[in-house]
Structures are given as structure tokens and as C-alpha cells.
N, C-alpha and C positions, 0 to 999 in steps of 0.2 A: 628612655630609649624608645622605642616605639616599634587583591584590591578587592569581584566586584560583581556581585550579584545583588539584585535588589529584592524585591518584595513581591512584587506585583504579579496568570493563566486564566482564561475565561471559558465558559462552557459553550453555549450557542447563543444566537441572538434571541431565541425564544426564552432560554433560561435567563438571559440577561434582562429581558423585558420584565420577567417576574421579579427579579432582584431589584429592578429599578423602582418597583412599586412598594418595596419594603420600607417601612418607616418605623421609628421607635419614639413616637412623641411622648415627651415627659419622662423618659427613662433616665434613671440616675445611676451613677457609677457606685458600685458597692464600696462602702467605707473601708472594708478590710483591704481592698485592692489599693485604695487611695493611700492608706497608711503604709502599705508595703512599698508602693512606688516612692513615697516620700523618703522611706528608709534607704532604698536602693539608689536613689538619684545621685547622692554624692559619690557613691562607688562607681557608677557608670561614668560620671564626669571625670573622676580621677583615672579610671582605667582607659578611657578612650581619648586622652589627650587634653582634657579640659573643655570648657564651654566658651563659645564666642560671646562677646558682649558688644554693646554699642549699636550703631544704626543698623548694621546687617542683621543682628539678632532680633532687633525690634521689627525690622521688615519681615523676616520669616515668621515671627509670631503673629503679625497682622494678617498675613496671607493664611496662616493656619487657622486663626480664629474665624476668618471669613468663610472658609469651607466647613469648619467644625460647626458653625451656626446652622448648617443644613442637616446635621446628623440626627436631630430630634432629641439629643441629650439635654436634660434639664440644666439650665444656666451654663451653657457651654463656655462662656467667657471665664468662669471660675473653675470649670471641670477639666479643661484641657490646658496643657503646658507644652510649648514647643521649644526645643533646644537644638542649637547647631553645635555639633561636636567637632573638635579639632582633630579629626582622624583622616588618615590617608586611605581609608577603605571606602568604596562606593556603596553606601547602604542607607536604609532608613528602617527604623523599627519602633515599636511601642511596647509599653508595659501596661497591664490592665488598669492601673489607677489613673489613666488619662495623660500620662507623660509620653510625648512623641519626640523621637530623636531623628535627626538627619545629619549626615556628615557633610563637611564643606567639600570633600572630594566628589560626592555625588552631585552637589549643587554645581560644581564646575562642568559637569557633563551637560547640564540643562541649557536650553536655548531661550526660554521665555518663562514668564510667571505662571502661565497655565500648567506647564510641566511641573513646576514646584508645587502648585496647588493640588495637582493630582497625587503626587507622592505623599503629601501631608494628608490629603483627604482619604487616600487608601488606608493609611494607618489609623486615622480617626474612625474609619468604618469598622476596623477590627474591634475597637472599643465599643462602638454603638451596637454592633451585632453580638456582643458578649462572647466573642470567640475564645477568649482565655478561659472562661468558665467551662466551655465545652472541651477544653484541653487539659483540665485538671488531672485527668488520668495519666497524661504524659508527664505532668509535673511530679506525680507520685512515683512514676517509674524512674524519673531522673534523680530520685533520692539516692539511688545506687551510684550515680555519677558523683553526687556530693560526698558520699561515703568514700569513694575512691580518692577524691581530692583530699579528704582529711587524712586518709592512710598515707598517701604520697607526701603530704605535708609533714606528717610525723616522722617519716623515714628520713627526709633530708634535714628536718629540724630547723630551729632558729627562725629569724626573720625571713630568710629566703623561703623556707617551707611555708610560712604563713602567707607570703605573697603568692606562691604557687597555688595554695589552696583557695585563696580569694579569687584569683583569676579563673580557676577551674569552676568555682561555684557560679561566677558571673557568666561563664561560657555555658554552663548547664542551664542557667536561667534563660539565656538567649535561645538555646536550642529548644526549650519548652515552647518558645514562640514560633516554632516551625509549623505554621498552620497547615491544615489539610488543603488539598486541591480545591475542594468545594468552597471552603472558607475564603481562599484566595480569589476564586471566581466571584464570590459575592462581594468581597471588598473592592475588586476592580469595578464591578457594576455600580456599587454604591458610590465609589469615588467619582465615576463619571456623572452620576446624579448630582453629587455635591458640586462638581464643576459647573454644571448647567445652572443649578440653583443659585450659585454665587456669581453668575454672570460671565463665566469663563468659556472660552472655546474648548469643547471636549477633545480637540486635537491634541491637547496636552497629554492625554493618556497614552495613545500609541506613540507619541513623540518621545517621551522619556524612556519608554520601553525600547524603542529603536536605538536610542542613544546608548543605553546600557548594553544592548546586543552588540553594537559596533565596538564598544570598548572591551567587552568580554572577548570577542574574537581577536582583537588586536593584542590583548594581554596574553592570550594563548600562544601567539606568535613570538612575543618578545620575552616571555618569562625566563627562558634560559639565559638570555642576555642580561636581564636585570637581576637575576638571582633572588627574586622576591617571591615569597610564598604567601598565599592567601590565608588569613586566620579563619578558624572555623565559623566565627560569628558572621563572617561576610556572606554566608549562604543561608541565613535564616529564612529567606524568601527566594527559593530557586527560580530562575528565569527559564521559561519555556518559549521557544521561537514562535509557536502557534499563538502565544499570548498577544504578540504585536498585531497579528492579523485579526484576532478576535476582538480586541479592544477597539481596533479601527472600525470593524463591522458594527460593534455596539454603538460607538460614537456616531457613525453614519446613520444608524437606524433611529437615532433620536431626532434627526432632521435639523440638528443644530450645528453640525460640523461645518467649520468655516465661518461661524458667527460667534460673537461674544469676544471677550477680552483676551488678548495675549500679553500685553504690556512688555514687549520684548526690550525696548530701549530702557525702561525702568529697571527691569531685571538685570540686564547686562551692566548697567551702572552699579548695581549692588555687587556684581561679581568682580569688579575691578580690584585687583590687589589680593584676591583670595589665594591662600596658599594651595599649591598642588603638590601631591606626593608628601614626602617627609617634612616635618617641622624641624629645623636644625636644633631647636631646644631639646628634641628627643633623639637626636642623632639622625644620620642620613645613610641610606643604603645606595651605593653607586656601583653597579656591577657586582663584583665579588668582594667589595670592601664595605666596611662599616666605619664611619667616622663621626665622632661627637665633638663639635667645636668647643662646647662649654667645659666638658670633662677633659678635653685635650687628648683624646685617644683615637687609635686607628688599628684595625686588624682586618685580615683577609681570610675568607673561607676557602676550602678546597674547591677545585673545579667540579662542577656538577651539583654543588650544594646550594640550598635555598635558605634565605633568611626571612624571618618575620619580626618586625620591629614593634615593640610594645612600650608602654610608658615605664615599665619597671625592668624589662629584660629584653634581650635579643635571643630569639630561638633559631637554631640552625638544624637542618635535616638533610640527610643524604643517604646514599646507598649503603654506607658502612657504619652509620650510626647517627646519633643526634646529640645536640648540645644546647646549653643555655648559658648566656653571659649576663651577670648582674653583680650586685654588691653595693658598697657605700661606706658609711661611717662605721668604724670599728676600732675600739681601743684595746689592743692586745697584740700578741705575736701572731705571725703567719701560721705557726703550728697550731695554736689554740683556735684560730679561725677555721682552719681545715678540719680540726677535730670537732668543732661545734657543728659544722655542716654535716659531718659524717657520724655525729654522736649516736644517732639512733641505730646505725648499722651495727655497732658493737653489741648492742643489746639484742640484736637479731642473730648473734653468734656468727657474725661475719668477721673476716680476718684481714684488715687493711694492712698493706705493706708499710714499711717504715716511711715516714714523711721525708721527702728529699728536698734539698735546696739547690737553687742555681740562679744565676743572673740571666735575664732575658732582655736584651736591648737596654741594658743599664738598669733594669727594674728587678728588685729582689722578688723571687718567686718560690713557692713551695708547692709540691704536688704529691699525690698518692693515688693508688689504684686498689680497689678491692673487688672481689668476685662474689656474685650472688646467684642463687639458683632461681630460675624462673620456669614457667611451664614449658617454654620452648628451649630450655637449656640454660647454660651459664651466661651471665651478662657481666661485663666489666664496667664498674662505675668509677670514674676518676674525677678528682678535683684538682684544679690548677688555680692557685690564688696568687695575686700580685699586690705587693705593698706599694700602692700607687703614690701615696703621700702619707705623712704622719697622721694616723687616725683614719685613714681611708684605704680600704682593700676591695679589689674587684676579683671575680673568679669565674671560671668556666666549670660547669658540671657536664661531664662527657659520658655517654652511654654507648658502648660498642659490644659486639659479640665476644663471648668469653675467649680469652687468649689474645685479643687484639690490644687491650689496654688503651693507652692514649694514641697508639700508632697512627690510625687514619687522620687524627687531628693534630699531630705534631707540627705540621707546617703552620696551621692556624694559631696554635698555642704560642709558637715562636715568632709569629708575625706581629704580635701586639707591640705597639710603640706609642710614644708620646708625640703629639703634634706640636710643631713650632707655632708661635703666635701668628706668623705669616700664613702658615698652612691653615690654621683655624679660621683666620679672617677670610680666606678664599671660599669657605663653605657658606653658600648663600641659599636662600629658599627659592623654589620655583613658584611663580605667581602668575595669575591670569592678567593679561593685558588686552583690553578690548580696543581694537584699532579700526579706523575707517579706511576702506580700500581706496587707494589712489589710482589715478589714470594709468600709471606705469606698473602697478602691482600685478603680480601673477600668483597663482597657487604655489609655484615653485619658489618664488622670491620670498613670499611670506612664510612658507614652511621652513626655509633656510634660517629663519630667525628663531625657531623653536629651540628651547634650552635643553636639547638632548643630543647625545652623540650618535644615535641611530634611529631609524624609522621616523625621521622628521616629517616626511611627506605623509606617511600613513597616520601619524598622530594628528597632524593638522586636519586632514580630511575627516577623521573620526570625531575629533573634538567639535567640528563645525557641521557635521552631517552632510558633507559634500561628497559627491561621486567623483571618481577619478576622471579628469578631463573636464570637470564642470567649470564653466566660465565664471569669473567674478565681475561684479558691476561696481564701477566707481560710486562711492557713497555707501556701499554695503558695509555693515559692521561684522567683523569676525573676531574670534578669540585666538590669542596666542598664549603660549606658556613661555615665559622669559625668566631670567634671573632677576630677583628683586632684592629688596633690602629687608633685613631682619627687623622684627618688631622691637621697639625700644623697651 
């Protein structure tokens, strides 16, 4: 099951000039961090939708190695590893051991290779400047977050609890990477230095920041219509509007702005066919509905509620409570499944009501509600489990204010149903299609081809960095988001 702030705030041109002279020749990455990064890498890959392979992954790695070679790190070709994540969140991040991650969603916002190089160079700069070592105190404070994850995991119990704990610990690890403003300034400046050293036009720095700014503003407008919530890890690098102006000033101060490599055509060729938004293999959020073609399921959240799609679960939040949907293989009765999820509650001297049964859209279901005391009063925790198929059970965990029980979520609980093969086949991915503007094409005609039900013009303009009313030139290349074909 399965958007958009990046990384990148700069101080002043004077401070930037100082940062530009900073180098770390011969510096090595601490083996402790390398070992930790190697251990965490498979978890990140699994949590964030998997890693891209093939020519696009090789292309991103080659660009990353080109800028990392400017970092001063000893043997950069062996010290850095660049990975494209199959995630619908626009972000890039790094872990101290030299592993740099960028999402395919963020790549979709970019216009040229220089912008990609800056994103990767900025992350490499965090490693070269040893910012993680400076933030170890934050990591120690985050041990409390890890403890909370373990406590929550033990409360809900079973594989579900373990999955929650793992996700929370990964989230805590990412929040540790929330670098200070000064560190972000330095990484911006170093990223610009790496761009120039690698032969790129430093315009890539303000360019990608401006693209993120446009997308962030657009998402703020459409979030209520898409019912999509941003996961916490999306904001590991908060974006400041002054950052665009400052990186532009820094790039201009180098005297290299407008010179160097952009490689726009080569970059756009790599973007062709890149997934945008959800991967159908992880389910798709469309307005208030969640549909998973492979699992053959569909449900609708209440009006005003937001969803967050993850590889293991769908999270739902709204004014009257929050919920999570997950599950999978299980051999046993619905009652034992519900009891397993709530097993730890009984040891906490909580009193679950009798587990009830009913049919929901032809699916056998079991549910129960129990009440727990929290600091802010009583909370009702409910489980609704569905016998999806022999040996397969899915469930909602629902949290509401004491006395509300399942109430606010009853419409959602009762909306779950199985998709027909024809319905499942209609769920296709959105992909980037790079097109060449023809003599009769207009902004409006091209925007009309965008694979969205709303804000088509605004999405087209933001995706291509165009101002309202901007003319198009025949022969100009622009990006569209269209319905594509699922990967085989």
C-alpha cells in the first residue's frame, strides 16, 4: 500500500563565499556509519517502495558520482551510493554512511540534469561536512521516539505491531537527519561548488528549489480534493522561500551562472515513463477512495479525512479520529486474529467488548471496541477484520475519542468491497510523457491531456515552470502526466 518538501536555506552571499572555500580533501567516512548505512539500506528500500534498477538508476548514479567527486571524500566512487526510490513523495535524503536517496517523484519535478546534480550534491555535502556527527545529540534524544515505537508495537502485538515499530524507528532515523539551518546553508553552498566543479550550470540550484516551491504551493491548494496527507519523512529538509533567492544570489556571485552543462534533453529522455504519484502495485489514492488492483480491494474514507499510502499500510486521519488499514496472510479464525491484535490490551487490564460478526458487502467481518485511559481522557480502540480469502485477513485499527467507538468510521468500514477484474484493470499508473510542442499546441490544449480530474492547467504550469499566459514555441519540449501501462 503506500508529497513535498526537499532538503535544501542559505545565509548570505558573504557566508556562502566562505562555505564555497570549504573543502575536505582526503576525508574518509567513519566505518561505523558505513556499517549502519549498509544495515539500514534494505529497510529503507522496503519501506519506500523499492529501488529503481536499469538505465535510469545507472544514469542517476553517474550524475551523483560526478558531483561527489568534488566533495573531497577519499575514494568517492566507493564511498557514495545513489539510489532512486519508488516513492510518491518529493524528497531526497542521505544517511551518514554515504548512501544518498532520491525519489522518482522529485525527479519528475526537475527540468534538467543540473537540477538533479544539485539535489545529489547537496546530500553529498551533508556527508562531506560530517553533519550527522554534529547531530548525534539529536539521535540520542530520538531514543525516546524509538522507545515509544516499541511500546506501541507491544500494545497492538503481532506482526502488525512489529511493522508499526519498524516504520516508527525508520521515521525517527529520518527525523534525526533534520539538519540545522546553518548546516543546510553550508550544504547549499557546497552543492553549488560541486556543480561548478563538475562542469554544470549552477542555475540548477535555484531551479530545483523553485520547482519544489511551485509544487508545494499547488499541493496546498489541492490537498483537500486529493485527500492525501504528507508523511512526516517528507519534511526532513524544510523549504524556505528565501532559499530560492539566496541560492540564486550565490550562483550568480560565482560568475558562472548561465554557463556550464544543463543536459536538458538527456535528462528529459531519462524521465520518459517515470511513474508519478502512486504505484498501482502499492494501491492508489484517488480523491476519497483507496483502490488496490492486485489485492482487488476498494474503500472510501469519510469527507474531510486524509490518507497516507505506505508499503505496508494506509493511514487515515481526520477530525474525529485516526485509522490504519493493513493485514495479509493469516491461518486462523477472525476471532483469533482480532484477539491477537488486541492481545496486549487484556494484559493492560482493559476490557474489550464481545467480538461481533457480520457480513459487509459479502465479506465475513469481525469487530470489537475497547476503551483505554490516556492523559487526555478515554480513547476507544476498535478493530475491524475481514476474511478476504482463505488464509488472508485485512483489518482496520480505529482510534476515536472515548464513547465514539467505531461511529465516525462506520461509513468507511462498510464501504470496503472487492474490485471486479474489469475495475482492477482500469487502475493504471500516471507516468511522465515528454512531448514536443507542435504548431497548433497551446498551454490549454496540452494541459487538457493531463491525467487528472482537476487543476489540470495549474498542474501543467507547475510541472513545466511556466507562468500563466506564457507562450509555447514549436519544437519546445514539455512534460505531461498521462495514464501509462503498468510494469510487467
